C-alpha positions in Angstrom: 2.1 30.6 8.8 3.1 27.1 7.5 0.9 25.1 5.2 -0.6 21.7 5.8 0.5 18.3 4.4 -2.6 16.2 3.7 -2.1 12.4 3.4 -4.9 11.6 0.9 -6.0 8.0 0.2 -7.0 7.4 -3.4 -8.8 4.4 -5.0 -7.0 1.1 -5.3 -9.1 0.1 -8.3 -12.7 1.3 -8.3 -12.9 5.0 -8.7 -16.2 5.1 -6.7 -14.2 4.3 -3.5 -12.8 7.8 -3.2 -14.3 9.9 -0.4 -16.1 13.3 -0.8 -13.5 14.7 1.6 -10.6 13.5 -0.5 -12.0 15.1 -3.7 -12.5 18.4 -1.8 -9.0 18.4 -0.4 -7.5 17.6 -3.8 -9.4 20.5 -5.3 -8.4 23.0 -2.5 -4.7 22.1 -2.2 -2.1 24.3 -3.8 -0.2 21.2 -5.1 -0.6 17.4 -5.4 2.6 15.4 -4.8 2.3 11.9 -6.4 4.4 8.9 -7.5 3.4 9.0 -11.2 2.1 12.3 -12.6 0.5 10.6 -15.6 -1.4 8.2 -13.4 -2.6 10.9 -11.0 -3.6 13.3 -13.7 -6.0 10.7 -15.0 -7.6 10.5 -11.5 -7.8 14.2 -11.1 -9.3 14.7 -14.6 -12.0 12.1 -13.8 -13.1 14.2 -10.9 -12.5 17.6 -12.7 -9.7 18.6 -10.4 -7.4 21.2 -11.8 -4.7 21.3 -9.0 -1.1 21.2 -10.3 0.8 18.0 -9.8 4.5 17.3 -9.1 6.4 14.0 -8.9 7.5 12.5 -5.6 8.7 8.9 -5.8 11.4 6.6 -4.5 14.3 7.9 -6.7 13.7 11.6 -6.1 12.3 11.5 -2.6 15.3 13.3 -0.9 15.7 16.2 -3.4 12.0 16.7 -4.1 11.2 16.2 -0.4 13.3 19.3 0.4 11.4 21.3 -2.2 8.1 20.2 -0.8 9.1 21.0 2.7 10.1 24.6 1.7 6.8 25.0 0.0 5.0 23.9 3.1 7.0 26.3 5.3 6.1 29.1 2.9 2.4 28.4 3.6 1.4 26.1 0.7 -1.0 23.3 1.3 0.1 20.0 -0.3 -1.9 16.8 -0.9 0.3 13.7 -0.9 -1.1 10.7 -2.8 0.3 7.4 -3.9 -0.5 5.6 -7.1 -3.3 3.8 -5.2 -4.4 3.5 -1.6 -3.1 5.2 1.5 0.2 7.1 1.2 3.0 6.1 3.6 2.3 2.4 3.4 5.0 0.7 1.3 5.9 3.9 -0.5 8.2 6.8 0.0 5.6 9.0 1.7 7.0 8.1 5.1 10.1 10.2 4.4 8.1 13.4 3.6 5.7 12.8 6.5 8.6 12.5 9.0 10.3 15.6 7.6 7.1 17.6 7.9 6.7 16.5 11.5 10.3 17.4 12.3 9.6 20.9 10.9 6.4 21.2 13.0 4.3 21.3 9.9 0.7 20.1 10.4 0.1 16.6 8.9 -3.5 15.7 8.4 -4.7 12.2 7.3 -7.6 12.0 4.8 -8.5 8.3 5.2 -10.0 6.1 2.6 -9.1 3.1 0.5 -6.3 0.7 1.6 -5.4 -2.6 0.0 -4.2 -3.8 3.4 -7.5 -3.1 5.2 -9.5 -4.4 2.3 -7.7 -7.7 2.2 -7.7 -8.3 6.0 -11.4 -7.4 6.2 -12.5 -10.0 3.6 -9.9 -12.8 4.0 -11.7 -14.7 6.7 -8.6 -15.2 8.8 -8.3 -13.9 12.4 -8.2 -10.1 12.6 -7.9 -9.6 16.4 -4.1 -9.3 15.7 -2.3 -9.1 12.4 1.2 -8.2 11.3 1.8 -6.2 8.1 5.1 -7.2 6.6 4.7 -5.5 3.3 7.1 -6.4 0.4 9.7 -8.9 1.3 13.3 -8.4 0.1 14.3 -9.5 -3.4 17.2 -11.7 -2.2 16.2 -15.2 -1.0 18.5 -15.2 2.0 17.0 -12.0 3.5 13.5 -13.1 2.6 14.0 -16.4 4.4 15.4 -14.7 7.5 12.4 -12.4 7.8 10.0 -15.3 7.4 11.8 -17.4 9.9 11.6 -14.5 12.4 7.8 -14.7 12.0 7.4 -18.4 12.7 6.1 -17.9 16.3 4.0 -14.8 15.5 0.4 -15.5 16.5 -1.2 -12.8 14.5 -2.2 -13.1 10.8 0.7 -12.3 8.5 0.1 -10.0 5.6 2.5 -9.6 2.7 2.5 -7.6 -0.5 4.0 -9.4 -3.5 4.7 -9.0 -7.2 2.8 -11.2 -9.6 6.1 -12.5 -10.9 7.3 -13.7 -7.4 4.0 -14.7 -5.7 4.3 -18.4 -6.4 7.9 -18.6 -5.3 7.1 -16.7 -2.1 4.2 -19.0 -1.3 6.7 -21.9 -1.6 9.1 -20.4 0.8 6.3 -19.6 3.2 5.2 -23.2 3.1 8.7 -24.4 3.6 9.4 -22.2 6.6 6.0 -21.9 8.3 4.5 -25.2 7.4 1.1 -26.0 5.8 -1.0 -23.2 7.3 -4.4 -21.7 6.2 -3.8 -18.8 3.8 -5.6 -16.4 1.5 -4.5 -14.9 -1.8 -6.1 -11.5 -2.6 -5.8 -10.4 -6.2 -6.7 -7.1 -7.9 -8.8 -5.8 -5.0 -11.8 -3.6 -6.1 -10.8 -4.1 -9.8 -12.7 -5.9 -12.5 -10.9 -9.2 -11.9 -10.8 -9.1 -8.1 -10.4 -12.6 -6.6 -9.8 -14.4 -3.3 -8.2 -17.8 -3.2 -8.5 -19.7 0.1 -6.9 -22.9 1.3 -3.7 -24.2 2.8 -0.3 -23.0 1.5 0.5 -26.5 0.1 -2.7 -26.6 -1.9 -2.2 -23.1 -3.3 1.3 -24.0 -4.6 -0.2 -26.9 -6.6 -3.1 -24.8 -8.1 -1.7 -23.3 -11.3 -5.0 -21.8 -12.2 -4.7 -19.3 -9.3 -1.7 -17.5 -10.7 -1.6 -14.9 -13.4 1.5 -12.8 -14.0 -0.2 -9.4 -13.8 -2.0 -7.3 -11.2 -1.3 -6.9 -7.5 -1.3 -9.7 -4.9 -1.6 -9.8 -1.2 -0.7 -13.0 0.7 -2.3 -13.6 4.1 -1.2 -16.5 6.3 -2.7 -17.6 9.6 -0.4 -17.0 12.6 1.0 -19.8 14.8 -1.6 -21.6 16.8 -1.0 -23.4 20.2 
């Protein structure tokens, strides 16, 4: 009998956001696969969870993915976590999940914190339709092409961005999409959580909104008739 791959959402900042079910699954699993073992061990220690951990991240996802699939086929239950939030969203979890499905291994979501859902819920932009773009490419040409392809999208656009590139990305969004309403979400559920609301043009001029640390989410209103 094969094991189960649990997709476990973990806190994006505030440890109180973890669910009772997530704690139970992390305790009961045979192994926790995570992006950063040091980071995840701190989380497990906080909740007195003794389950062994192993690394599974972008640069070892192919080799380690094969190891994890073999363990699942042998009947082991594995909890997949990311450094924060829900695995499989802008992290290598997708590869392991797809491989498990191809092997007819049971994949069970353990829902909980998500930076995407948190930002969309509190931004104040339309939520009847939104498009999650995730991280844009590093190269300016590819980044511009993707944004240009979104010009006529009517849903709210959602981007993840590095603190070192957020202002430059805002400038490109303003240049390609025009001066639309937008929201910057910073360090969600953490001590210095903040939302900055206005038009793209105003945000670019407001130096006080930018700090080169933490995690940023950019939300831009879609095209209106």
